[in-house]
C-alpha positions as CSV (number, residue, x, y, z in Angstrom):
1,X,-37.7,-13.6,-54.2
2,X,-36.0,-16.5,-52.4
3,X,-32.7,-18.0,-50.9
4,X,-30.8,-20.7,-52.9
5,X,-27.9,-22.7,-51.1
6,X,-25.1,-24.0,-53.4
7,X,-22.8,-26.8,-51.7
8,X,-19.4,-27.4,-53.3
9,X,-18.8,-30.9,-51.2
10,X,-21.4,-33.0,-49.5
11,X,-21.5,-31.8,-45.6
12,X,-19.8,-28.7,-46.2
13,X,-21.0,-25.0,-45.3
14,X,-23.0,-23.7,-48.4
15,X,-23.0,-20.4,-50.0
16,X,-26.6,-18.6,-49.8
17,X,-27.4,-16.6,-52.9
18,X,-30.6,-14.1,-53.2
19,X,-32.8,-14.7,-56.2
20,X,-35.0,-12.2,-57.3
21,X,-38.1,-12.3,-59.4
22,X,-37.0,-12.7,-63.0
23,X,-33.1,-14.1,-62.1
24,X,-31.9,-16.5,-64.0
25,X,-29.4,-19.5,-62.8
26,X,-27.3,-21.4,-65.3
27,X,-25.2,-24.4,-64.1
28,X,-22.8,-25.8,-66.8
29,X,-19.4,-28.0,-66.7
30,X,-18.2,-29.1,-63.6
31,X,-20.8,-26.3,-61.8
32,X,-23.6,-29.0,-62.8
33,X,-22.4,-31.7,-60.0
34,X,-22.8,-29.2,-57.2
35,X,-25.8,-29.8,-54.7
36,X,-28.3,-27.0,-54.8
37,X,-31.6,-26.0,-53.7
38,X,-34.0,-23.3,-52.8
39,X,-34.2,-23.2,-49.0
40,X,-36.5,-20.2,-48.5
41,X,-39.4,-18.4,-50.5
42,X,-40.1,-15.0,-49.5
43,X,-44.1,-14.3,-49.9
44,X,-45.6,-11.5,-51.8
45,X,-42.3,-10.7,-53.4
46,X,-43.4,-11.5,-57.3
47,X,-44.2,-8.5,-59.4
48,X,-47.9,-7.4,-58.9
49,X,-48.2,-7.5,-62.9
50,X,-47.2,-10.9,-63.3
51,X,-49.6,-11.8,-60.5
52,X,-52.5,-10.0,-62.1
53,X,-51.8,-11.4,-65.4
54,X,-51.0,-15.0,-64.7
55,X,-53.0,-18.0,-63.5
56,X,-50.1,-19.1,-61.5
57,X,-50.2,-19.7,-57.9
58,X,-47.7,-18.0,-55.2
59,X,-44.6,-20.0,-55.1
60,X,-41.7,-20.6,-57.4
61,X,-41.5,-21.5,-61.2
62,X,-38.3,-23.6,-62.0
63,X,-37.6,-24.4,-65.6
64,X,-34.9,-27.0,-66.6
65,X,-33.4,-27.5,-70.1
66,X,-30.9,-30.2,-70.6
67,X,-29.5,-31.0,-73.8
68,X,-29.6,-34.7,-75.4
69,X,-27.7,-36.2,-77.9
């Protein structure tokens, strides 16, 4: 689990969102332009089955997909 902070205007106070294992966050349209980042990762919150079956190190996995023309 972790905390993502989203800021709509540079220098403004951000909105904090709890993201849990398996959550998906999609930005589209004007939302693509917001400032965002993971500000905190909570230790030992990954599902134990995933930890046992994978070779991934503890942390977060980020996948970014972009459309190209």
